[in-house]
C-alpha positions in Angstrom: 41.8 -77.1 42.6 43.6 -77.0 39.3 42.0 -74.9 36.5 42.6 -73.0 33.3 43.5 -69.3 33.7 43.2 -66.7 30.9 45.2 -63.4 31.4 45.4 -60.4 29.0 49.0 -59.4 28.3 50.2 -55.9 27.6 50.4 -56.6 23.9 46.7 -57.5 23.8 47.2 -61.3 23.5 45.6 -63.8 25.9 47.9 -65.9 27.9 46.6 -69.4 28.8 47.9 -71.0 32.0 47.3 -74.0 34.2 46.9 -72.7 37.8 45.7 -73.7 41.2 44.3 -71.9 44.2 46.6 -71.7 47.1 45.8 -69.5 50.2 43.4 -67.5 48.0 46.1 -66.8 45.5 46.5 -68.0 41.9 49.6 -70.1 41.6 50.7 -70.7 38.0 51.7 -74.3 37.4 52.4 -74.1 33.6 52.3 -71.4 31.0 50.9 -72.9 27.8 51.3 -69.9 25.5 49.7 -66.7 24.3 46.9 -66.6 21.8 46.5 -63.7 19.3 43.3 -65.1 17.6 40.2 -67.0 18.7 41.5 -70.1 16.9 44.7 -70.1 18.8 42.9 -69.5 22.1 40.5 -72.4 21.4 43.5 -74.7 20.7 45.4 -73.7 23.8 42.3 -74.1 26.0 41.8 -77.6 24.5 45.4 -78.5 25.2 45.0 -77.2 28.8 41.8 -79.2 29.4 43.5 -82.3 28.2 46.5 -81.8 30.4 44.3 -81.2 33.5 42.3 -84.4 32.7 45.5 -86.4 32.4 46.8 -85.1 35.7 49.7 -83.1 34.2 51.1 -86.3 32.7 52.5 -86.7 29.2 50.4 -84.9 26.6 49.0 -87.2 24.0 49.1 -85.4 20.7 46.6 -87.7 19.1 49.0 -88.9 16.4 47.8 -92.5 16.5 45.3 -93.9 14.1 42.5 -93.8 16.6 42.6 -90.1 17.2 39.8 -87.7 16.4 40.7 -86.0 13.0 38.7 -83.0 14.1 40.6 -82.4 17.3 42.8 -79.3 17.5 46.5 -79.9 18.1 49.0 -77.2 18.7 52.3 -78.3 17.2 54.1 -75.0 17.4 53.5 -71.3 17.7 55.1 -68.6 15.7 54.2 -65.0 14.7 56.2 -65.0 11.5 54.2 -62.1 10.0 54.8 -59.8 13.0 58.5 -60.6 13.1 58.8 -60.1 9.3 57.0 -56.8 9.4 59.2 -55.4 12.2 62.3 -56.8 10.5 61.4 -55.1 7.2 60.7 -51.7 9.0 64.0 -52.1 10.8 65.9 -52.4 7.5 63.8 -49.7 5.7 64.7 -47.2 8.4 68.4 -48.1 8.2 68.6 -49.5 11.7 70.4 -52.5 10.4 73.5 -50.3 10.5 73.7 -51.8 14.0 74.8 -55.3 13.3 73.7 -56.7 16.7 71.1 -59.4 16.6 70.6 -59.4 20.4 69.9 -55.7 20.3 67.2 -56.2 17.6 65.7 -59.0 19.7 65.4 -56.7 22.7 63.8 -54.0 20.6 61.3 -56.5 19.1 60.4 -57.8 22.5 59.8 -54.3 23.9 57.6 -53.5 20.8 55.4 -56.5 21.4 55.2 -56.3 25.2 56.8 -53.6 27.4 58.6 -55.9 29.8 62.0 -56.3 31.4 65.3 -57.5 29.8 65.0 -60.8 31.8 61.4 -61.4 30.6 62.3 -60.6 26.9 63.2 -64.3 26.4 59.6 -65.3 27.2 58.2 -62.8 24.7 60.6 -63.9 22.0 59.8 -67.5 22.7 56.1 -66.9 22.3 56.9 -65.3 18.9 58.6 -68.6 17.8 62.1 -67.2 18.0 65.2 -68.5 19.8 66.2 -65.8 22.2 69.8 -64.9 22.9 71.1 -65.8 26.4 70.4 -63.3 29.2 74.2 -62.7 29.5 74.2 -61.7 25.9 71.3 -59.3 26.4 73.2 -57.8 29.4 76.3 -57.4 27.2 74.2 -55.8 24.5 72.9 -53.1 26.8 76.5 -52.3 27.8 77.4 -52.0 24.1 74.5 -49.6 23.5 76.4 -47.0 25.6 79.9 -47.9 24.6 79.2 -47.8 20.9 76.6 -45.0 21.1 73.8 -46.9 19.4 71.5 -44.0 20.0 73.6 -41.8 17.7 73.5 -44.4 15.0 69.7 -44.7 15.3 69.3 -40.9 15.3 71.4 -40.6 12.2 69.3 -43.3 10.4 66.1 -41.5 11.5 67.4 -38.1 10.2 68.4 -39.6 6.8 65.0 -41.3 6.5 63.1 -38.1 7.3 65.3 -36.1 4.9 64.5 -38.5 2.1 60.8 -39.2 2.9 59.6 -36.6 5.4 59.8 -32.9 5.9 62.5 -31.4 8.2 61.8 -27.8 7.3 59.9 -27.6 10.6 61.0 -29.5 13.7 59.0 -29.8 17.0 60.5 -30.5 20.4 58.9 -31.5 23.7 60.0 -32.9 27.0 58.5 -35.1 29.7 59.6 -36.4 33.1 59.7 -40.0 34.3 59.8 -40.6 38.0 61.3 -43.5 40.0 60.0 -44.8 43.3 63.5 -44.5 44.8 64.5 -42.9 48.1 67.9 -41.6 47.0 69.1 -39.6 44.0 72.1 -40.8 41.8 74.0 -39.2 39.0 71.0 -39.3 36.6 67.9 -39.7 38.7 67.4 -36.4 40.6 64.6 -34.4 42.1 63.5 -31.5 39.8 60.5 -29.9 38.3 57.9 -32.6 37.7 55.1 -32.4 35.2 53.2 -34.7 37.6 54.0 -32.6 40.6 56.0 -35.4 42.4 59.0 -35.1 44.6 60.6 -38.4 43.6 63.9 -38.7 41.7 63.3 -38.4 38.0 64.8 -38.2 34.6 64.0 -35.7 31.8 63.3 -37.1 28.3 63.3 -34.9 25.3 62.0 -35.8 21.8 62.6 -33.9 18.5 60.3 -34.8 15.6 59.8 -33.5 12.0 56.7 -31.8 10.7 54.9 -35.1 10.4 55.8 -36.3 13.8 58.6 -38.7 12.8 61.2 -39.0 15.6 64.6 -37.5 14.8 66.4 -37.2 18.2 65.8 -38.4 21.7 67.7 -37.5 24.8 67.7 -38.5 28.5 68.9 -36.0 31.0 69.3 -35.5 34.8 66.1 -34.9 36.5 67.0 -31.4 37.6 68.1 -30.2 34.2 66.3 -27.2 32.8 64.1 -27.8 29.7 65.9 -25.1 27.7 69.3 -26.8 28.3 67.9 -30.2 27.1 66.5 -28.5 23.9 69.8 -26.9 23.0 71.6 -30.3 23.4 69.1 -32.3 21.3 68.7 -29.6 18.6 72.5 -29.3 18.2 72.7 -33.0 17.5 70.1 -32.6 14.7 72.0 -29.6 13.3 75.2 -31.6 13.3 73.6 -34.3 11.2 72.2 -31.8 8.8 75.6 -30.3 8.3 77.1 -33.7 7.7 74.5 -34.4 5.0 75.0 -31.0 3.3 78.8 -31.2 3.2 
């Protein structure tokens, strides 16, 4: 049996899909899109009902003279306001110092919905954007390390906080992120876990200003002591302060 399926996404939107039951499982036949408002949801549901009625044939958009003028038609979907707001914040914070459109797309996709690199194209498509190729995304992630994007972002954050925040007092904290992996590697190692787990993990440290604005972030081996991570992160912030002063 074919039916319309509504699923809540991590970003709070409602995904509308045409699905069927197969061995007591929901099998998605077609993803129609994600709705962020009641009007978008109603339009997507109407499109889905029509597709089911027509047996998944060609969708009649009702552009002929005999169509119902009150009928909802989805011509395209775009979240221009969301993209424009994120883009404006990106530039205001000085992150456009990284001239890498694919990197911006990956960040935007993660802000909207915390998903994988391979699934970022779907999220961007639902925003009305043309995503970069997955090979370009993979190359971008390699460039992040090769060109030290994190240092560029941290410098922009410090300059922004220096001009608009309060760096007279900085706060630092760490957390651990574990992985369901059997073996350790150069980064993921068994160490002290705040969740009392014995899985390989990494240690993440964050430095913020008095108002909680992020200044530095670091990722360390899972068995690294908290005091060692603090000295590394704080030294990076001190270096940026000296560069600004001099």
